[in-house]
C-alpha positions in Angstrom: -2.9 -16.2 -7.4 -5.4 -13.9 -9.1 -7.2 -11.6 -6.7 -10.6 -12.8 -5.1 -13.4 -10.9 -6.2 -15.0 -9.8 -3.0 -18.9 -8.2 -2.7 -19.0 -6.2 0.8 -22.2 -6.2 2.4 -23.2 -3.1 4.6 -22.1 0.4 4.3 -21.6 1.9 7.6 -18.9 3.6 9.6 -16.5 0.2 10.0 -17.4 -0.5 6.0 -16.3 2.6 5.4 -13.2 2.6 7.9 -12.0 -0.8 7.3 -13.8 -3.4 4.9 -14.1 -1.3 2.1 -10.7 0.0 2.0 -8.9 -2.8 3.0 -10.6 -5.5 0.1 -10.3 -2.8 -2.4 -6.4 -2.3 -1.9 -5.4 -5.3 -3.0 -2.9 -7.1 -4.1 -4.5 -10.3 -2.7 -8.4 -8.9 -3.0 -10.7 -6.9 -5.1 -13.7 -5.4 -4.2 -16.3 -6.2 -6.9 -19.5 -4.1 -5.1 -21.5 -3.1 -2.4 -25.0 -3.7 -1.0 -26.4 -2.1 1.8 -30.5 -1.6 3.3 -29.8 2.2 2.6 -29.1 2.3 -1.3 -27.3 5.5 -1.1 -25.0 4.4 1.2 -23.9 1.4 -0.8 -23.6 3.9 -4.2 -21.7 6.5 -2.2 -19.1 3.7 -0.5 -18.6 1.6 -3.7 -17.9 5.1 -5.5 -15.4 6.1 -3.5 -13.4 2.8 -4.1 -14.2 2.6 -8.1 -16.5 -0.1 -7.2 -20.1 -1.0 -8.5 -23.2 -0.9 -6.0 -26.5 -3.4 -6.3 -29.8 -3.0 -5.3 -30.2 -6.3 -5.3 -28.6 -9.0 -2.6 -28.7 -11.7 -5.5 -26.7 -9.7 -7.6 -23.8 -8.8 -6.0 -23.9 -12.4 -5.0 -23.8 -13.4 -8.8 -21.1 -10.7 -8.9 -18.6 -12.4 -6.2 -16.6 -15.1 -5.1 -16.9 -14.3 -1.9 -18.7 -11.8 0.4 -17.8 -9.8 3.8 -20.2 -8.8 6.3 -20.3 -5.6 7.8 -23.8 -5.4 9.4 -25.4 -5.6 12.8 -25.3 -9.2 13.7 -29.1 -10.3 13.5 -28.5 -9.2 9.8 -25.4 -10.9 9.6 -26.8 -13.9 10.8 -30.1 -13.6 8.6 -28.2 -12.6 5.2 -24.9 -15.1 6.0 -27.1 -17.7 5.3 -28.4 -16.8 1.9 -24.9 -16.2 1.2 -23.1 -19.8 2.2 -26.6 -20.9 0.3 -25.2 -18.9 -2.9 -22.0 -21.3 -2.6 -19.9 -18.1 -1.4 -17.3 -17.8 1.1 -17.6 -15.5 4.0 -15.5 -13.3 5.7 -17.8 -12.5 9.1 -17.7 -9.8 12.1 -18.0 -10.7 15.7 -20.1 -11.8 17.1 -21.2 -14.5 14.9 -24.9 -13.7 15.6 -27.5 -11.4 17.9 -28.2 -14.8 19.9 -27.3 -18.4 19.6 -30.0 -19.6 18.0 -29.1 -17.1 15.0 -25.3 -18.1 15.2 -26.6 -22.0 15.2 -28.4 -21.3 12.1 -25.6 -19.5 10.2 -22.8 -21.9 11.3 -25.1 -24.8 10.4 -26.2 -23.2 6.7 -22.1 -22.6 6.2 -21.6 -26.4 7.2 -24.2 -27.5 5.2 -22.7 -25.8 1.9 -19.4 -26.8 2.9 -17.9 -23.2 2.2 -15.0 -21.8 3.6 -15.5 -18.7 6.8 -13.2 -16.5 8.8 -14.3 -14.2 11.5 -12.7 -10.7 12.0 -11.0 -11.4 15.2 -9.0 -8.3 14.6 -6.2 -8.7 17.6 -5.4 -12.0 16.0 -4.2 -11.0 12.5 -1.8 -8.6 14.6 1.9 -9.9 13.9 1.7 -8.6 18.2 -0.4 -11.0 18.8 1.5 -13.5 17.4 4.9 -12.5 19.2 3.0 -12.8 22.2 1.0 -16.3 21.7 4.9 -17.6 20.8 5.9 -16.0 24.3 2.6 -17.6 26.0 3.7 -20.9 25.1 7.5 -20.7 26.3 6.1 -19.9 30.1 4.1 -22.6 31.2 1.0 -20.4 31.9 -1.2 -20.9 34.7 -3.4 -17.8 34.5 -4.0 -13.7 33.0 -6.2 -11.0 32.7 -7.6 -9.0 30.0 -9.2 -5.5 30.3 -10.9 -4.2 27.4 -12.6 -0.6 28.9 -13.5 2.1 26.9 -16.8 5.4 26.4 -18.2 3.8 23.2 -21.6 3.6 24.3 -21.3 7.2 25.3 -21.4 8.6 21.8 -19.4 8.1 18.5 -20.0 5.8 15.3 -19.9 2.8 17.5 -23.1 3.6 19.8 -25.3 1.7 17.6 -28.9 0.3 18.9 -27.6 -3.3 19.2 -24.2 -2.3 21.4 -26.9 0.4 23.2 -29.3 -2.3 24.0 -26.7 -5.1 24.6 -23.3 -3.8 25.6 -20.0 -4.8 26.3 -20.8 -8.6 26.5 -22.0 -8.9 22.6 -19.3 -6.4 21.6 -15.9 -6.3 22.6 -16.3 -10.0 24.5 -15.8 -12.4 21.2 -11.8 -10.4 20.9 -11.1 -11.0 24.6 -12.8 -14.3 25.9 -11.2 -15.3 22.0 -7.6 -14.0 23.0 -8.0 -15.7 27.0 -9.1 -19.0 24.9 -5.7 -18.7 22.5 -3.5 -17.8 25.1 -4.6 -19.8 28.4 -6.7 -22.7 26.8 -10.0 -23.5 25.7 -12.4 -22.2 28.1 -14.9 -24.6 29.6 -16.5 -22.6 32.2 -17.2 -19.0 33.1 -18.8 -17.0 35.7 -19.7 -13.3 35.1 -21.7 -10.4 37.7 -22.0 -6.7 37.0 -24.1 -4.8 34.1 -23.2 -5.2 30.2 -24.5 -1.6 30.3 -21.6 -0.7 32.9 -19.0 -3.5 34.1 -18.6 -7.1 33.5 -16.2 -9.4 35.1 -15.6 -12.5 34.0 -14.0 -15.6 35.8 -12.8 -17.9 33.3 -11.6 -21.7 33.2 -9.8 -23.2 31.0 -9.6 -26.6 29.8 -5.8 -26.7 30.6 -6.2 -25.8 34.1 -5.3 -22.1 34.0 -7.8 -19.5 35.4 -8.5 -16.3 33.7 -10.6 -12.9 34.5 -11.5 -10.2 32.1 -13.0 -6.5 32.7 -15.5 -5.1 30.0 -17.1 -1.8 29.9 -18.0 0.8 27.0 -19.5 3.3 29.6 -16.3 4.9 30.7 -16.0 8.5 30.8 -13.4 10.6 29.4 -9.7 9.2 28.4 -9.1 5.1 28.7 -6.4 2.8 28.4 -5.9 0.8 25.4 -6.9 -2.6 25.9 -4.6 -5.3 27.1 -3.7 -9.1 28.3 -1.6 -10.0 30.9 -0.6 -13.9 31.0 1.2 -15.2 33.9 3.5 -18.7 33.8 6.1 -20.8 35.6 8.7 -19.2 33.3 7.9 -16.1 32.9 4.9 -13.2 31.8 3.8 -11.9 28.7 1.6 -8.8 27.7 -0.2 -7.8 24.5 -1.5 -4.1 24.5 -4.1 -3.0 22.2 -2.1 0.1 20.8 0.2 -2.7 19.1 -2.0 -4.0 16.9 -0.9 -1.8 13.8 -2.5 -2.2 10.8 -4.0 -5.6 10.5 -6.5 -5.2 7.7 -3.9 -5.8 5.0 -3.3 -9.5 6.9 -6.7 -10.2 7.4 -7.8 -9.5 3.6 -4.6 -11.6 2.5 -5.5 -14.5 5.2 -9.0 -14.2 3.4 -8.0 -14.5 0.0 -6.0 -18.0 1.5 -9.4 -18.9 2.9 -11.3 -18.8 0.0 -8.7 -20.2 -2.1 -7.4 -23.1 0.2 -11.1 -23.7 2.0 -10.5 -23.2 5.6 -9.5 -21.2 8.2 -8.7 -21.5 12.3 -11.2 -18.9 13.2 -13.8 -20.2 11.1 -17.6 -20.0 11.9 -17.3 -22.7 14.0 -15.0 -20.8 16.3 -17.5 -18.2 16.5 -20.5 -20.2 17.3 -18.4 -21.6 20.7 -17.4 -18.0 21.5 -21.4 -17.1 20.7 -22.2 -19.9 23.7 -20.0 -18.7 26.0 -21.3 -15.0 25.9 -25.3 -16.5 26.0 -23.9 -18.2 29.0 -22.4 -15.0 30.5 -25.8 -13.0 29.3 -27.5 -15.8 30.9 -26.2 -15.3 34.3 -26.2 -11.7 34.0 -30.0 -11.7 33.6 -30.5 -13.4 36.5 -28.6 -11.3 38.7 
């Protein structure tokens, strides 16, 4: 299979650390170019990987079979619609959008255009996660707990404006909810308490009858443990540590190439929309106090 020509929208720290090198490394994808709202950043990132930079988004679309996004959620929702209308497959960051209306517009545009989409829910591309979920299916699970604790809001490359405004629920919530959903069954109800800029606790009910809890925080001080999920069942238990992830991004690129060629992926924009619906419910409860 010929490498898929992927254009990158965004040139911030995560694009520099993850998207550009993973897409440029091959063998399943090639980085055709970079567009960003700061042209100088696009030129620098593209030049580091032997790709072109584009000043017009339409020109990036024309040069690419597919588009990867690494921009704030509100920008992804806005520009993702344009990429879908241009007939491009989309590699999308989580969350799908900044709010439920934006997520609905983007998912609707993707469906209307009939293009493929794939969410970069990092944990799901790890071999350790695959082994964990295989183990979970064998233990007749009835409950579990997940924790994602960090100090990202205190500074560093991920203390970005949208994270500082919205906190842990919008940023790490999709990862955590998605893992519990995959392990214990479709989430059908959630109860939330806490502060998204401090500590948030979630109680999730699953279609299977299982229940789970999640703790989310991005305001911790000092060294924090790796994220983890523990699931318990009638025939044993299973655990997944964030430190077990290893190098997942070549697998993301490999799967995205197949998504572009074959036309579908289970972690598509519809899945991202369902996660956004849960996040919207959580944030509504937290606002209500």
